PyMOL Python script that loads the backbone (N, CA, C, O; Angstrom):
from pymol import cmd

cmd.read_pdbstr("""\
ATOM      1  N   MET A   1       1.067  -1.219  -0.014  1.00  0.00           N
ATOM      2  CA  MET A   1      -0.122   0.171  -0.300  1.00  0.00           C
ATOM      3  C   MET A   1       0.701   1.072  -0.217  1.00  0.00           C
ATOM      4  O   MET A   1       0.327   2.038  -0.883  1.00  0.00           O
ATOM      5  N   GLY A   2       2.050   1.302   0.488  1.00  0.00           N
ATOM      6  CA  GLY A   2       2.865   2.793   0.390  1.00  0.00           C
ATOM      7  C   GLY A   2       2.547   3.304   2.102  1.00  0.00           C
ATOM      8  O   GLY A   2       2.676   2.788   3.212  1.00  0.00           O
ATOM      9  N   ASP A   3       2.263   4.081   1.775  1.00  0.00           N
ATOM     10  CA  ASP A   3       2.128   5.240   3.054  1.00  0.00           C
ATOM     11  C   ASP A   3       1.050   5.058   3.516  1.00  0.00           C
ATOM     12  O   ASP A   3       0.121   4.720   2.782  1.00  0.00           O
ATOM     13  N   ASP A   4       0.853   5.269   5.113  1.00  0.00           N
ATOM     14  CA  ASP A   4      -0.011   5.064   5.697  1.00  0.00           C
ATOM     15  C   ASP A   4      -0.291   6.081   6.696  1.00  0.00           C
ATOM     16  O   ASP A   4       0.148   6.069   7.846  1.00  0.00           O
ATOM     17  N   PRO A   5      -1.099   7.017   6.152  1.00  0.00           N
ATOM     18  CA  PRO A   5      -2.484   6.674   6.013  1.00  0.00           C
ATOM     19  C   PRO A   5      -2.154   7.528   4.793  1.00  0.00           C
ATOM     20  O   PRO A   5      -1.425   8.518   4.861  1.00  0.00           O
ATOM     21  N   MET A   6      -2.691   7.121   3.751  1.00  0.00           N
ATOM     22  CA  MET A   6      -2.507   7.397   2.563  1.00  0.00           C
ATOM     23  C   MET A   6      -3.159   8.773   1.852  1.00  0.00           C
ATOM     24  O   MET A   6      -4.309   8.464   1.537  1.00  0.00           O
ATOM     25  N   VAL A   7      -2.998   9.617   1.622  1.00  0.00           N
ATOM     26  CA  VAL A   7      -3.252  11.115   1.272  1.00  0.00           C
ATOM     27  C   VAL A   7      -3.997  11.304  -0.325  1.00  0.00           C
ATOM     28  O   VAL A   7      -3.611  10.857  -1.405  1.00  0.00           O
ATOM     29  N   PHE A   8      -4.765  11.838  -0.117  1.00  0.00           N
ATOM     30  CA  PHE A   8      -5.897  12.189  -1.467  1.00  0.00           C
ATOM     31  C   PHE A   8      -6.242  13.377  -1.549  1.00  0.00           C
ATOM     32  O   PHE A   8      -6.782  13.952  -0.604  1.00  0.00           O
ATOM     33  N   ASN A   9      -5.947  14.051  -2.897  1.00  0.00           N
ATOM     34  CA  ASN A   9      -6.508  14.999  -3.281  1.00  0.00           C
ATOM     35  C   ASN A   9      -7.429  15.504  -3.856  1.00  0.00           C
ATOM     36  O   ASN A   9      -7.273  15.569  -5.075  1.00  0.00           O
ATOM     37  N   VAL A  10      -8.574  15.995  -3.368  1.00  0.00           N
ATOM     38  CA  VAL A  10      -9.650  15.395  -4.173  1.00  0.00           C
ATOM     39  C   VAL A  10     -10.607  16.798  -4.522  1.00  0.00           C
ATOM     40  O   VAL A  10     -10.845  17.624  -3.641  1.00  0.00           O
ATOM     41  N   VAL A  11     -11.039  16.921  -5.717  1.00  0.00           N
ATOM     42  CA  VAL A  11     -11.748  17.897  -6.245  1.00  0.00           C
ATOM     43  C   VAL A  11     -12.980  17.413  -6.934  1.00  0.00           C
ATOM     44  O   VAL A  11     -13.247  16.635  -7.850  1.00  0.00           O
ATOM     45  N   VAL A  12     -13.944  18.599  -5.694  1.00  0.00           N
ATOM     46  CA  VAL A  12     -15.443  18.391  -6.116  1.00  0.00           C
ATOM     47  C   VAL A  12     -15.965  19.500  -7.111  1.00  0.00           C
ATOM     48  O   VAL A  12     -15.981  20.697  -6.825  1.00  0.00           O
ATOM     49  N   SER A  13     -16.460  18.885  -8.507  1.00  0.00           N
ATOM     50  CA  SER A  13     -16.928  20.382  -9.503  1.00  0.00           C
ATOM     51  C   SER A  13     -18.283  20.316  -9.461  1.00  0.00           C
ATOM     52  O   SER A  13     -18.733  19.250  -9.040  1.00  0.00           O
ATOM     53  N   ASP A  14     -19.055  21.149  -9.776  1.00  0.00           N
ATOM     54  CA  ASP A  14     -20.205  21.087 -10.497  1.00  0.00           C
ATOM     55  C   ASP A  14     -20.643  22.875 -10.927  1.00  0.00           C
ATOM     56  O   ASP A  14     -19.855  23.801 -10.735  1.00  0.00           O
ATOM     57  N   SER A  15     -21.969  23.038 -11.491  1.00  0.00           N
ATOM     58  CA  SER A  15     -22.041  24.230 -12.172  1.00  0.00           C
ATOM     59  C   SER A  15     -22.001  25.503 -11.117  1.00  0.00           C
ATOM     60  O   SER A  15     -22.265  26.648 -11.484  1.00  0.00           O
ATOM     61  N   ALA A  16     -21.592  25.118  -9.588  1.00  0.00           N
ATOM     62  CA  ALA A  16     -21.159  26.279  -9.135  1.00  0.00           C
ATOM     63  C   ALA A  16     -20.291  26.607  -8.642  1.00  0.00           C
ATOM     64  O   ALA A  16     -20.180  27.493  -7.795  1.00  0.00           O
ATOM     65  N   GLY A  17     -19.158  25.627  -9.306  1.00  0.00           N
ATOM     66  CA  GLY A  17     -17.583  25.920  -9.137  1.00  0.00           C
ATOM     67  C   GLY A  17     -17.420  24.620  -8.470  1.00  0.00           C
ATOM     68  O   GLY A  17     -18.159  23.636  -8.458  1.00  0.00           O
ATOM     69  N   SER A  18     -16.271  24.846  -7.912  1.00  0.00           N
ATOM     70  CA  SER A  18     -15.208  23.337  -7.366  1.00  0.00           C
ATOM     71  C   SER A  18     -15.069  23.781  -5.822  1.00  0.00           C
ATOM     72  O   SER A  18     -15.310  24.933  -5.464  1.00  0.00           O
ATOM     73  N   THR A  19     -14.630  22.694  -4.881  1.00  0.00           N
ATOM     74  CA  THR A  19     -14.071  22.967  -3.982  1.00  0.00           C
ATOM     75  C   THR A  19     -13.113  21.674  -3.861  1.00  0.00           C
ATOM     76  O   THR A  19     -13.212  20.529  -4.300  1.00  0.00           O
ATOM     77  N   ARG A  20     -12.130  22.349  -3.068  1.00  0.00           N
ATOM     78  CA  ARG A  20     -10.833  21.147  -2.496  1.00  0.00           C
ATOM     79  C   ARG A  20     -10.848  20.535  -1.482  1.00  0.00           C
ATOM     80  O   ARG A  20     -11.498  20.994  -0.544  1.00  0.00           O
ATOM     81  N   HIS A  21     -10.199  19.404  -1.349  1.00  0.00           N
ATOM     82  CA  HIS A  21     -10.077  18.317   0.149  1.00  0.00           C
ATOM     83  C   HIS A  21      -9.265  17.718  -0.267  1.00  0.00           C
ATOM     84  O   HIS A  21      -9.081  17.224  -1.379  1.00  0.00           O
ATOM     85  N   ARG A  22      -8.300  17.732   1.306  1.00  0.00           N
ATOM     86  CA  ARG A  22      -7.371  16.843   1.342  1.00  0.00           C
ATOM     87  C   ARG A  22      -7.498  15.521   2.429  1.00  0.00           C
ATOM     88  O   ARG A  22      -7.369  15.726   3.636  1.00  0.00           O
ATOM     89  N   VAL A  23      -7.720  14.361   1.976  1.00  0.00           N
ATOM     90  CA  VAL A  23      -8.706  13.105   2.879  1.00  0.00           C
ATOM     91  C   VAL A  23      -7.364  12.409   2.835  1.00  0.00           C
ATOM     92  O   VAL A  23      -6.421  12.458   2.045  1.00  0.00           O
ATOM     93  N   THR A  24      -7.653  11.584   4.221  1.00  0.00           N
ATOM     94  CA  THR A  24      -6.547  10.678   4.610  1.00  0.00           C
ATOM     95  C   THR A  24      -7.084   9.357   4.946  1.00  0.00           C
ATOM     96  O   THR A  24      -8.125   9.325   5.603  1.00  0.00           O
ATOM     97  N   LEU A  25      -6.512   8.242   4.582  1.00  0.00           N
ATOM     98  CA  LEU A  25      -7.188   6.881   4.850  1.00  0.00           C
ATOM     99  C   LEU A  25      -6.040   5.979   5.154  1.00  0.00           C
ATOM    100  O   LEU A  25      -5.062   5.883   4.412  1.00  0.00           O
ATOM    101  N   GLY A  26      -6.181   5.356   6.212  1.00  0.00           N
ATOM    102  CA  GLY A  26      -5.392   4.889   6.821  1.00  0.00           C
ATOM    103  C   GLY A  26      -5.507   3.135   6.330  1.00  0.00           C
ATOM    104  O   GLY A  26      -6.636   2.689   6.127  1.00  0.00           O
ATOM    105  N   ASN A  27      -4.618   2.464   6.207  1.00  0.00           N
ATOM    106  CA  ASN A  27      -4.715   1.100   5.618  1.00  0.00           C
ATOM    107  C   ASN A  27      -6.182   0.038   6.661  1.00  0.00           C
ATOM    108  O   ASN A  27      -7.067  -0.656   6.159  1.00  0.00           O
ATOM    109  N   GLY A  28      -5.983   0.242   7.805  1.00  0.00           N
ATOM    110  CA  GLY A  28      -6.830  -0.614   8.514  1.00  0.00           C
ATOM    111  C   GLY A  28      -8.189  -0.165   8.574  1.00  0.00           C
ATOM    112  O   GLY A  28      -9.020  -1.014   8.894  1.00  0.00           O
ATOM    113  N   THR A  29      -8.721   1.400   8.247  1.00  0.00           N
ATOM    114  CA  THR A  29      -9.762   1.815   7.902  1.00  0.00           C
ATOM    115  C   THR A  29     -10.049   1.486   5.999  1.00  0.00           C
ATOM    116  O   THR A  29     -11.209   1.433   5.589  1.00  0.00           O
ATOM    117  N   TYR A  30      -9.284   1.365   5.373  1.00  0.00           N
ATOM    118  CA  TYR A  30      -9.285   0.963   4.059  1.00  0.00           C
ATOM    119  C   TYR A  30      -9.860  -0.222   4.326  1.00  0.00           C
ATOM    120  O   TYR A  30     -11.064  -0.363   4.109  1.00  0.00           O
ATOM    121  N   GLN A  31      -9.035  -1.333   4.875  1.00  0.00           N
ATOM    122  CA  GLN A  31      -9.349  -3.040   4.908  1.00  0.00           C
ATOM    123  C   GLN A  31     -10.813  -2.972   5.317  1.00  0.00           C
ATOM    124  O   GLN A  31     -11.739  -3.247   4.554  1.00  0.00           O
ATOM    125  N   LYS A  32     -10.955  -2.570   6.628  1.00  0.00           N
ATOM    126  CA  LYS A  32     -12.380  -2.312   7.104  1.00  0.00           C
ATOM    127  C   LYS A  32     -13.359  -2.238   6.030  1.00  0.00           C
ATOM    128  O   LYS A  32     -14.228  -3.110   6.025  1.00  0.00           O
ATOM    129  N   LEU A  33     -13.370  -1.445   5.217  1.00  0.00           N
ATOM    130  CA  LEU A  33     -14.541  -0.306   4.495  1.00  0.00           C
ATOM    131  C   LEU A  33     -14.794  -1.562   3.585  1.00  0.00           C
ATOM    132  O   LEU A  33     -15.833  -2.208   3.450  1.00  0.00           O
ATOM    133  N   THR A  34     -13.275  -1.774   2.860  1.00  0.00           N
ATOM    134  CA  THR A  34     -13.673  -2.655   1.540  1.00  0.00           C
ATOM    135  C   THR A  34     -13.072  -4.001   1.244  1.00  0.00           C
ATOM    136  O   THR A  34     -13.159  -4.586   0.164  1.00  0.00           O
ATOM    137  N   GLY A  35     -12.404  -4.462   2.405  1.00  0.00           N
ATOM    138  CA  GLY A  35     -11.892  -5.685   2.260  1.00  0.00           C
ATOM    139  C   GLY A  35     -11.013  -5.746   1.556  1.00  0.00           C
ATOM    140  O   GLY A  35     -10.786  -6.930   1.306  1.00  0.00           O
ATOM    141  N   GLY A  36     -10.046  -4.795   0.839  1.00  0.00           N
ATOM    142  CA  GLY A  36      -9.276  -4.904  -0.109  1.00  0.00           C
ATOM    143  C   GLY A  36     -10.132  -4.942  -1.744  1.00  0.00           C
ATOM    144  O   GLY A  36      -9.485  -4.556  -2.717  1.00  0.00           O
ATOM    145  N   LYS A  37     -11.473  -5.387  -1.927  1.00  0.00           N
ATOM    146  CA  LYS A  37     -11.774  -5.418  -2.977  1.00  0.00           C
ATOM    147  C   LYS A  37     -11.909  -4.312  -4.239  1.00  0.00           C
ATOM    148  O   LYS A  37     -11.980  -4.568  -5.441  1.00  0.00           O
ATOM    149  N   VAL A  38     -11.922  -2.874  -3.511  1.00  0.00           N
ATOM    150  CA  VAL A  38     -11.706  -1.634  -4.634  1.00  0.00           C
ATOM    151  C   VAL A  38     -10.308  -1.645  -4.255  1.00  0.00           C
ATOM    152  O   VAL A  38      -9.681  -2.488  -3.614  1.00  0.00           O
ATOM    153  N   THR A  39      -9.763  -0.028  -5.016  1.00  0.00           N
ATOM    154  CA  THR A  39      -8.729   0.216  -4.938  1.00  0.00           C
ATOM    155  C   THR A  39      -8.652   1.450  -3.760  1.00  0.00           C
ATOM    156  O   THR A  39      -9.731   1.900  -3.377  1.00  0.00           O
ATOM    157  N   PRO A  40      -7.502   1.957  -3.230  1.00  0.00           N
ATOM    158  CA  PRO A  40      -8.185   3.152  -2.242  1.00  0.00           C
ATOM    159  C   PRO A  40      -8.551   4.333  -2.746  1.00  0.00           C
ATOM    160  O   PRO A  40      -8.784   5.331  -2.065  1.00  0.00           O
ATOM    161  N   ASP A  41      -8.635   4.237  -4.345  1.00  0.00           N
ATOM    162  CA  ASP A  41      -9.390   5.693  -4.943  1.00  0.00           C
ATOM    163  C   ASP A  41     -10.468   5.724  -5.085  1.00  0.00           C
ATOM    164  O   ASP A  41     -11.229   6.691  -5.061  1.00  0.00           O
ATOM    165  N   GLU A  42     -10.800   3.932  -5.367  1.00  0.00           N
ATOM    166  CA  GLU A  42     -12.515   4.081  -5.405  1.00  0.00           C
ATOM    167  C   GLU A  42     -12.966   3.922  -4.030  1.00  0.00           C
ATOM    168  O   GLU A  42     -14.163   3.877  -3.750  1.00  0.00           O
ATOM    169  N   CYS A  43     -12.044   3.836  -3.175  1.00  0.00           N
ATOM    170  CA  CYS A  43     -12.666   3.744  -1.565  1.00  0.00           C
ATOM    171  C   CYS A  43     -13.445   5.273  -1.285  1.00  0.00           C
ATOM    172  O   CYS A  43     -14.592   5.518  -0.913  1.00  0.00           O
ATOM    173  N   VAL A  44     -12.419   6.082  -1.597  1.00  0.00           N
ATOM    174  CA  VAL A  44     -12.677   7.472  -1.412  1.00  0.00           C
ATOM    175  C   VAL A  44     -13.272   8.453  -2.518  1.00  0.00           C
ATOM    176  O   VAL A  44     -13.243   9.679  -2.418  1.00  0.00           O
ATOM    177  N   LYS A  45     -13.869   7.674  -3.693  1.00  0.00           N
ATOM    178  CA  LYS A  45     -14.694   8.295  -4.374  1.00  0.00           C
ATOM    179  C   LYS A  45     -15.862   7.812  -3.739  1.00  0.00           C
ATOM    180  O   LYS A  45     -16.784   8.609  -3.566  1.00  0.00           O
ATOM    181  N   ALA A  46     -15.969   6.709  -3.386  1.00  0.00           N
ATOM    182  CA  ALA A  46     -17.292   5.960  -2.828  1.00  0.00           C
ATOM    183  C   ALA A  46     -17.653   7.156  -1.573  1.00  0.00           C
ATOM    184  O   ALA A  46     -18.721   7.769  -1.586  1.00  0.00           O
ATOM    185  N   ALA A  47     -16.679   7.356  -0.590  1.00  0.00           N
ATOM    186  CA  ALA A  47     -16.950   7.999   0.611  1.00  0.00           C
ATOM    187  C   ALA A  47     -17.685   9.203   0.227  1.00  0.00           C
ATOM    188  O   ALA A  47     -18.823   9.476   0.610  1.00  0.00           O
ATOM    189  N   PHE A  48     -16.808  10.049  -0.717  1.00  0.00           N
ATOM    190  CA  PHE A  48     -17.239  11.198  -1.220  1.00  0.00           C
ATOM    191  C   PHE A  48     -19.240  11.469  -1.767  1.00  0.00           C
ATOM    192  O   PHE A  48     -20.117  12.317  -1.605  1.00  0.00           O
ATOM    193  N   LYS A  49     -19.043   9.953  -2.535  1.00  0.00           N
ATOM    194  CA  LYS A  49     -20.533   9.806  -3.133  1.00  0.00           C
ATOM    195  C   LYS A  49     -21.364   9.861  -1.993  1.00  0.00           C
ATOM    196  O   LYS A  49     -22.224  10.742  -1.980  1.00  0.00           O
ATOM    197  N   PHE A  50     -21.237   8.785  -0.653  1.00  0.00           N
ATOM    198  CA  PHE A  50     -21.828   9.126   0.223  1.00  0.00           C
ATOM    199  C   PHE A  50     -22.085  10.619   0.959  1.00  0.00           C
ATOM    200  O   PHE A  50     -23.247  10.987   1.131  1.00  0.00           O
ATOM    201  N   LEU A  51     -20.833  11.561   1.434  1.00  0.00           N
ATOM    202  CA  LEU A  51     -21.107  12.893   1.629  1.00  0.00           C
ATOM    203  C   LEU A  51     -22.210  13.902   0.991  1.00  0.00           C
ATOM    204  O   LEU A  51     -22.998  14.654   1.564  1.00  0.00           O
ATOM    205  N   LEU A  52     -21.994  13.657  -0.412  1.00  0.00           N
ATOM    206  CA  LEU A  52     -22.512  14.099  -1.131  1.00  0.00           C
ATOM    207  C   LEU A  52     -24.050  13.870  -1.427  1.00  0.00           C
ATOM    208  O   LEU A  52     -24.626  14.561  -2.267  1.00  0.00           O
ATOM    209  N   GLU A  53     -24.606  13.018  -0.811  1.00  0.00           N
ATOM    210  CA  GLU A  53     -25.738  12.414  -0.893  1.00  0.00           C
ATOM    211  C   GLU A  53     -26.338  13.257   0.286  1.00  0.00           C
ATOM    212  O   GLU A  53     -27.375  13.828  -0.050  1.00  0.00           O
ATOM    213  N   ARG A  54     -25.969  13.472   1.523  1.00  0.00           N
ATOM    214  CA  ARG A  54     -26.349  14.174   2.834  1.00  0.00           C
ATOM    215  C   ARG A  54     -25.866  15.599   3.082  1.00  0.00           C
ATOM    216  O   ARG A  54     -26.533  16.274   3.867  1.00  0.00           O
ATOM    217  N   GLU A  55     -24.708  16.183   2.471  1.00  0.00           N
ATOM    218  CA  GLU A  55     -24.360  17.209   2.618  1.00  0.00           C
ATOM    219  C   GLU A  55     -24.044  18.204   1.249  1.00  0.00           C
ATOM    220  O   GLU A  55     -24.130  17.527   0.224  1.00  0.00           O
ATOM    221  N   SER A  56     -23.798  19.233   1.055  1.00  0.00           N
ATOM    222  CA  SER A  56     -22.969  20.077  -0.269  1.00  0.00           C
ATOM    223  C   SER A  56     -21.626  20.245  -0.193  1.00  0.00           C
ATOM    224  O   SER A  56     -20.975  20.084   0.840  1.00  0.00           O
ATOM    225  N   LYS A  57     -21.199  20.553  -1.218  1.00  0.00           N
ATOM    226  CA  LYS A  57     -19.696  20.125  -1.323  1.00  0.00           C
ATOM    227  C   LYS A  57     -19.085  21.258  -0.236  1.00  0.00           C
ATOM    228  O   LYS A  57     -18.059  21.296   0.444  1.00  0.00           O
ATOM    229  N   SER A  58     -19.947  21.936  -0.372  1.00  0.00           N
ATOM    230  CA  SER A  58     -18.996  23.337   0.503  1.00  0.00           C
ATOM    231  C   SER A  58     -19.134  22.709   2.090  1.00  0.00           C
ATOM    232  O   SER A  58     -18.171  22.673   2.856  1.00  0.00           O
ATOM    233  N   ASP A  59     -20.254  22.310   2.383  1.00  0.00           N
ATOM    234  CA  ASP A  59     -19.976  21.740   3.772  1.00  0.00           C
ATOM    235  C   ASP A  59     -18.859  20.515   4.040  1.00  0.00           C
ATOM    236  O   ASP A  59     -18.569  20.208   5.196  1.00  0.00           O
ATOM    237  N   ILE A  60     -18.361  19.960   3.092  1.00  0.00           N
ATOM    238  CA  ILE A  60     -17.639  18.928   3.415  1.00  0.00           C
ATOM    239  C   ILE A  60     -15.914  19.599   3.741  1.00  0.00           C
ATOM    240  O   ILE A  60     -15.251  20.301   2.978  1.00  0.00           O
ATOM    241  N   LEU A  61     -15.592  19.171   4.906  1.00  0.00           N
ATOM    242  CA  LEU A  61     -14.476  19.926   5.171  1.00  0.00           C
ATOM    243  C   LEU A  61     -13.412  19.643   4.674  1.00  0.00           C
ATOM    244  O   LEU A  61     -12.885  18.543   4.510  1.00  0.00           O
ATOM    245  N   PRO A  62     -12.986  20.917   4.359  1.00  0.00           N
ATOM    246  CA  PRO A  62     -11.486  20.925   3.311  1.00  0.00           C
ATOM    247  C   PRO A  62     -10.133  19.811   3.331  1.00  0.00           C
ATOM    248  O   PRO A  62      -9.388  19.521   2.395  1.00  0.00           O
ATOM    249  N   SER A  63     -10.117  19.295   4.803  1.00  0.00           N
ATOM    250  CA  SER A  63      -9.011  18.343   5.206  1.00  0.00           C
ATOM    251  C   SER A  63      -9.672  17.318   6.563  1.00  0.00           C
ATOM    252  O   SER A  63     -10.004  17.596   7.716  1.00  0.00           O
ATOM    253  N   PHE A  64      -9.662  16.278   5.918  1.00  0.00           N
ATOM    254  CA  PHE A  64     -10.190  15.300   7.305  1.00  0.00           C
ATOM    255  C   PHE A  64      -9.772  13.883   6.643  1.00  0.00           C
ATOM    256  O   PHE A  64      -9.490  13.572   5.485  1.00  0.00           O
ATOM    257  N   ASP A  65      -9.846  13.176   7.810  1.00  0.00           N
ATOM    258  CA  ASP A  65      -9.449  11.636   7.973  1.00  0.00           C
ATOM    259  C   ASP A  65     -10.738  10.864   7.552  1.00  0.00           C
ATOM    260  O   ASP A  65     -11.734  11.279   8.145  1.00  0.00           O
ATOM    261  N   ILE A  66     -10.993   9.737   6.583  1.00  0.00           N
ATOM    262  CA  ILE A  66     -12.300   9.271   6.358  1.00  0.00           C
ATOM    263  C   ILE A  66     -12.973   8.940   7.826  1.00  0.00           C
ATOM    264  O   ILE A  66     -14.134   9.275   8.057  1.00  0.00           O
ATOM    265  N   ASN A  67     -12.308   8.381   8.626  1.00  0.00           N
ATOM    266  CA  ASN A  67     -12.970   8.347   9.975  1.00  0.00           C
ATOM    267  C   ASN A  67     -14.087   9.027  10.539  1.00  0.00           C
ATOM    268  O   ASN A  67     -15.073   8.584  11.129  1.00  0.00           O
ATOM    269  N   VAL A  68     -13.652  10.500  10.169  1.00  0.00           N
ATOM    270  CA  VAL A  68     -14.190  11.455  10.524  1.00  0.00           C
ATOM    271  C   VAL A  68     -15.582  11.000   9.841  1.00  0.00           C
ATOM    272  O   VAL A  68     -16.402  11.009  10.759  1.00  0.00           O
ATOM    273  N   ILE A  69     -16.039  10.718   8.978  1.00  0.00           N
ATOM    274  CA  ILE A  69     -16.995  10.997   8.644  1.00  0.00           C
ATOM    275  C   ILE A  69     -18.340   9.951   9.371  1.00  0.00           C
ATOM    276  O   ILE A  69     -19.527  10.084   9.070  1.00  0.00           O
ATOM    277  N   ASN A  70     -17.798   8.933  10.363  1.00  0.00           N
ATOM    278  CA  ASN A  70     -18.456   8.250  10.937  1.00  0.00           C
ATOM    279  C   ASN A  70     -18.975   8.854  12.286  1.00  0.00           C
ATOM    280  O   ASN A  70     -19.961   8.420  12.880  1.00  0.00           O
ATOM    281  N   LEU A  71     -18.080  10.070  12.771  1.00  0.00           N
ATOM    282  CA  LEU A  71     -18.553  11.127  13.932  1.00  0.00           C
ATOM    283  C   LEU A  71     -19.813  11.896  13.339  1.00  0.00           C
ATOM    284  O   LEU A  71     -20.703  12.274  14.100  1.00  0.00           O
ATOM    285  N   SER A  72     -19.879  12.135  11.887  1.00  0.00           N
ATOM    286  CA  SER A  72     -20.876  13.069  11.696  1.00  0.00           C
ATOM    287  C   SER A  72     -22.478  12.439  11.562  1.00  0.00           C
ATOM    288  O   SER A  72     -23.535  12.909  11.982  1.00  0.00           O
ATOM    289  N   PHE A  73     -22.114  10.786  10.561  1.00  0.00           N
ATOM    290  CA  PHE A  73     -23.027   9.944  10.062  1.00  0.00           C
ATOM    291  C   PHE A  73     -22.824   8.902  10.802  1.00  0.00           C
ATOM    292  O   PHE A  73     -21.805   8.271  10.524  1.00  0.00           O
ATOM    293  N   SER A  74     -23.551   8.459  11.777  1.00  0.00           N
ATOM    294  CA  SER A  74     -23.396   6.999  12.264  1.00  0.00           C
ATOM    295  C   SER A  74     -23.123   6.065  11.311  1.00  0.00           C
ATOM    296  O   SER A  74     -22.174   5.286  11.227  1.00  0.00           O
ATOM    297  N   SER A  75     -24.379   6.291  10.368  1.00  0.00           N
ATOM    298  CA  SER A  75     -24.812   4.702   9.576  1.00  0.00           C
ATOM    299  C   SER A  75     -23.729   4.822   8.005  1.00  0.00           C
ATOM    300  O   SER A  75     -23.986   4.222   6.961  1.00  0.00           O
ATOM    301  N   PHE A  76     -22.361   5.874   8.252  1.00  0.00           N
ATOM    302  CA  PHE A  76     -21.878   5.468   7.080  1.00  0.00           C
ATOM    303  C   PHE A  76     -20.734   4.479   6.996  1.00  0.00           C
ATOM    304  O   PHE A  76     -19.994   4.572   6.016  1.00  0.00           O
ATOM    305  N   GLU A  77     -20.425   3.256   8.179  1.00  0.00           N
ATOM    306  CA  GLU A  77     -19.840   1.934   7.646  1.00  0.00           C
ATOM    307  C   GLU A  77     -20.704   1.093   6.915  1.00  0.00           C
ATOM    308  O   GLU A  77     -20.510   0.547   5.829  1.00  0.00           O
ATOM    309  N   ARG A  78     -21.835   1.060   7.776  1.00  0.00           N
ATOM    310  CA  ARG A  78     -23.132   0.385   7.489  1.00  0.00           C
ATOM    311  C   ARG A  78     -23.531   0.076   6.155  1.00  0.00           C
ATOM    312  O   ARG A  78     -23.761  -1.010   5.624  1.00  0.00           O
ATOM    313  N   GLU A  79     -23.587   1.770   5.523  1.00  0.00           N
ATOM    314  CA  GLU A  79     -23.778   2.001   4.461  1.00  0.00           C
ATOM    315  C   GLU A  79     -22.992   1.718   3.149  1.00  0.00           C
ATOM    316  O   GLU A  79     -23.311   1.510   1.979  1.00  0.00           O
ATOM    317  N   PHE A  80     -21.744   1.806   3.897  1.00  0.00           N
ATOM    318  CA  PHE A  80     -20.698   2.453   2.765  1.00  0.00           C
ATOM    319  C   PHE A  80     -20.707   1.302   1.440  1.00  0.00           C
ATOM    320  O   PHE A  80     -20.666   1.743   0.292  1.00  0.00           O
ATOM    321  N   ALA A  81     -20.761  -0.148   1.684  1.00  0.00           N
ATOM    322  CA  ALA A  81     -20.869  -0.928   0.655  1.00  0.00           C
ATOM    323  C   ALA A  81     -21.694  -0.826  -0.560  1.00  0.00           C
ATOM    324  O   ALA A  81     -21.440  -1.437  -1.598  1.00  0.00           O
ATOM    325  N   GLY A  82     -22.928   0.158  -0.353  1.00  0.00           N
ATOM    326  CA  GLY A  82     -23.688   0.329  -1.163  1.00  0.00           C
ATOM    327  C   GLY A  82     -23.244   1.332  -2.526  1.00  0.00           C
ATOM    328  O   GLY A  82     -23.838   1.339  -3.604  1.00  0.00           O
ATOM    329  N   TYR A  83     -21.915   2.252  -2.128  1.00  0.00           N
ATOM    330  CA  TYR A  83     -21.602   3.151  -2.389  1.00  0.00           C
ATOM    331  C   TYR A  83     -20.261   2.438  -3.589  1.00  0.00           C
ATOM    332  O   TYR A  83     -20.197   2.921  -4.719  1.00  0.00           O
ATOM    333  N   ILE A  84     -19.691   1.772  -3.345  1.00  0.00           N
ATOM    334  CA  ILE A  84     -18.653   1.047  -3.946  1.00  0.00           C
ATOM    335  C   ILE A  84     -19.031   0.888  -5.624  1.00  0.00           C
ATOM    336  O   ILE A  84     -18.266   0.284  -6.375  1.00  0.00           O
TER     337      ILE A  84
END
""", "prot")
cmd.dss("prot")
cmd.show_as("cartoon", "prot")
cmd.util.cbc("prot")
cmd.orient("prot")
């Protein structure tokens, strides 16, 4: 896997503009969420799909670890598989 945590720079764009986010994903969290069935990139994309169904891109923190999502949305880990 390389670096732990892995770091991703995500840009979310729509007709109203774009936002930039720095996201970290630890290998343990990646394995827990995906079982290694998808790439780390796909894992982060799925996390953003989940978030964007619940809040606007401008409400997403500019820098966060994937584990933080569970603090705001307790259903995240339970529902995550449906986003991959």
